N, C-alpha and C positions, 0 to 999 in steps of 0.2 A: 504494498499499498503506500501510495507514495505519501509524501506529508506535504504543507503548505507553502509556498510560493513566498522567499524570503523577503519578496518587499511585502507581501499579506502580514507576513509576520513581525516585522517591520512597524507598519502600519495599526497592526494588536499593542504593540509595545508604543507606541508612544498615544493611541488613544489611549491606553492605561494609565500612563503617567499625569496625558491634558484632567483625567476623569478625578485623578489624587486631587490634581494640583490645583483644581475648582473649587474644594470647598472652601478655602480660603487666598486663594489668584483672582486680583484681581484687576481691571484695566483704568488706569487713571479718568479715561472719558465712559466711562460706563455710564449711561443714561439712570441706571434703578441709584437711591441715595443707601448709603451701608448702615444710615442710623433706622434702617428698619431692621434688620438684624439684630438692635440693644433694647435696651429699657431704657427709659425719661433719665435725662437724669446722667448719664454717661458721658464722660469728657474725653474725646481721642482726640490724637494727633493728625493735623487735618491733611488727607493724602496728597501728593504732589507740594505738599512746604511741610518746611525746617522751622516754621518760629509762627505756625500759628497751631491752635487747635479747634475742633469744635465740641460742641452742644445739644446732646441728641435731646428733640423736645418733639413732643408727637410723634415718632420715628422719623425724621426729617433733621438735617444739619441744619443745625445755628450757629452762628460766630460766636471764639470763645474766645482764651490770651492770646493776644499778638506781641511776639517778643521785638528787642531788637537792643540799641547800647550794647553795653558789656556782658548782658548776657540776651544773649540772640537769637537760641535754642530753644523750643519748646520740647518737655523732657518729660516722656507718655508715664515713664516709672515713676517720676515726683510729682504731674502736676503742676509744674511752675516752669518760670526762665529758669534756664542754665546757661555756662557760657563756653561749655562743648554739647558738642550735641551727640545725640540715640549712636548705635549704629546703622540704623538703617539713612540717615544724612551726615555718616562722617565719609567726607571727599577726601581725605590723606591720600587712599590710594587710587583715585580716580585713575589718574593717568601711569599707572605698572602697566607695565607691555605696547602701551597702546600706541607707541613711539612720538612723532612730532606734528602738529596740526589741528586743527579742532574736533573737539569727540560729545556728541552731544548728551544727555540726562538719563539716563534710565527711571530717576523718579518723576520729574518731571520735563516734558516735552517741550516746553519754552528756554530751560535752562541750557548754557553751553560751555564748552569749556577751554581753553587751551595747553597745550601738553609741549613739552621742550624732552624727549623721551619719557622718564619717566617723573618728572619735574611738574607740576602745576604751577603756569607761567600766568594766568590769566580767568577771568572766570566774567561770564554777563548773564540778561535774561534778554530774549526777544521783547521788544514794545507789542504794542497795542493787537494783542493775542495771537501773536505770530506765534510756529514754535520753529525750532530749528532741523533743519532736514539734513538726515544724517548725510543723505549719496551728492549736494549739492553746498555743502558745508557753512548752508547761509540760513538765514530766517529767511523762512515761506507765510501765504497767508495758509493756517489751520487747512483748508480742504486742497491744498495743493501737495498734501506730505500724511503720512499716515503716521500716528501718536502710539506707539508702542507701550509709554510708559506702564508700567504696574508695581504692584506693592500687595504683598500679604498682610490679612489684614494683623496678625499678630504683630505688624509692623507699626502699628498705629494702635492697638488696642493694650493698653494695663495688663502685667499679668494678673492669672483670675479674672478677670473681665467674663463672665460668659455673653454667649451670642449663640443667636438660632439656627437650627441648619436650614438652609433652603428646599432642600430635597426630600428631607424627612420631620415629620413634625415632633416626633417622639427624642427626638435627637438634639444637644447643642452643647457647642465644645467652648473649651476655657485654654489660656494662653497659658503655658508655664515658661519658664527661664529659656529652655531648649529645645520646647517643640511644641505644636498643637495636640491639644489633650480630646477625645472624643468621650463624650458621654452621656450610654441613654435614662430615659426616663422611666419608673419600673412600669411593669404589665399594666398596660390599660390606662397611663396617664401620658400626658402630650405637653410637652414646654411650651409657658406660657410667657413671650417674651417682657409684656407691660411688666409683672410680675415677677420676674425670673426665678421663678418653681412649676415645676411637673404639677398641674392639676386634671383634672377628667375634661376628657376627648368633648364634650361640649363644648368646653368652656374656651374653647381655642377655633380659629378660624383657620382650618387646617388645607389649602390646596392640592399637597402631596402626600396623601396615607401613606404612610409605610404597608408593604406584605406582610400579611400577619406570619409568624415564625409555624413551618410546618402547615400553613392554611389547607395544602392539600395532604394533608398525612404524615407521614413516612414510610420508612422500607421494612416496617415491621407492618404498616396498616394504611397504604394507600387509599386517601378519598379519589374515586375513580366514576368519570360520567355524573359528577352531580355540581348540584349550586352551594355554595356556602356564602355566609354572611362575611363582610370585608372588615368587621370585630369594630366597626367606627363610624358607619352611618344607618341610617336606619331604610334608606335606599339601597344602600350597594351589596355586590356583592360578586363572588367568584365561580370562575367555569371551571372547574379540574376535572383535564381529558383523560382519558381514559389512555394511560400509554402501554399499560401492562400489570401484569401481579407484583407489588413492591416496588414501584417507579412514581412517586409522589411528582405531580404537572408543580414542577419550579415555579411554572411561565407561565401561571392562570392566566383566561380574560377575563379582564374588568367590565363589568355591567352595570345599572341602575335602574330602577323601575322610573316609571314616570312621575311625574310630580302628585298623582293623586292616588299612588300605591307607596305601601312596605314592603318589602321584602323579607317572606316569612320562610325560613331557612328547614320548618319542621314538613312542611307542603308543597317545598321545592316552587314556591310561584308569590310573583306579587299578590298584595290580598288590599282591600280599603285603608288607607291610614289608620284612618277609628276603629277599627276593629284588630290593630295590632299596638302588642307594648312593645316598646323601644328602648333598652337601657341607654340613647343616644339622642339626641336635637331632633325633637317630635317636627320643629319646623325644617328641618332638610328638605330641599327643593321649592319650598314659600319664602317668594321676597317678602311679603304682610298678608295678614288677614290672620285668622285666627283658629287656634286648635285645642281640641280637646285636651284634657289634664289627663296623666295617668295615678287619677286621686279617686280611690273608691267612692260610687253614688252619681257619679260623673257630673256631678254641681259646680265642679270648676273648669277654665279654660286658660291658655295661654295665648297671645298676643306674641306674633310674629314680628321683630324691627330687623329690616335689614339682612333675614334668615336665619337668625336667632331666637333663641326661648327667650322669656320673660319674665319675670313673678309670677305663676300662676293669678289668675284673681277668681272670686267666689259668687254663685248666679244666687247663693244664698238658696233659698227654701224651695229653688228652681234649677232648671235643668240644661246643660248646653246644649243646643241645636246646633250640629254640624253644614246642616243644611244651608239654614235662613242665617248661620254665623251669630247666634243674637241664644237670650237665656230664654227659655221659655217653660209653661208651665204643665207643659205637657212631660208623663214621665218616662225617660229612655232612657234607651241602655245602650252602650258603647263595650265591645269587646276590650279597648283601649284602657277604659275606669272601672268593669266591672272584676270581682273576685274571682 
């Protein structure tokens, strides 16, 4: 049996490296705000700058400290202005092995340096929002060159500061003095950026639900040709393909019931949402409107606000009617609120 062509093997290795790096490697010209990953009040070194900090507010970057004079560098570790730069901003060895001439900055595309062998003879910044072009060795308009400046999140975040994983709602990271540390919430919990803690899944807006462990079973008992809950939402489920005895499907097909139904694993079907109990957010699939609450007696309902549950409201001695979306004197019973 022939192996993969060497070019494909190389591509696979490069892809693996890129996936690993993408966890915290970011480009300076990225359009998404880094503060969406951090708790409000977190102070970071401003990416692309060595003299400024930013403070995260409402998951957006706001101006922080600006350093100058005898202490021109902002230190993420000390949270203040310092006379010397952190490793990320240390340019003392930037000319090493670069020969003689102009070179661009890997931190900020507007910055340039002039080297003579290993010695730094001069430095500057392009004006008017222009970038230093590595090919022409001159300042050009930003649209006429490619800004490849990048940074690691741990270059700008203080040690021990948590930030969420973009790809997995149950994971978050912290930076140690040596490396990136991956943390995983306990089973059934998701990481809440606002509080910096692991909480119930229904209390976190998640666009990337992780694949549950052994969702399609294991080698001892594989789930074959069946639908299983995504264990995160009321509507989501996976189809586990039949790959043979003792071969669990590790890449099951994800699907969702329509907005009027919840998934019932026992019946292997989508059922009317008011007939089903669900451990997750009952507003799944509904931007607004009202849902019957899972409280015995069917006297309570929940308002959906931006697709999220709110505190249950009581109809007192009346019953919630899912059709009229109002409290009714008619005795109504639904599976979701019956014992």
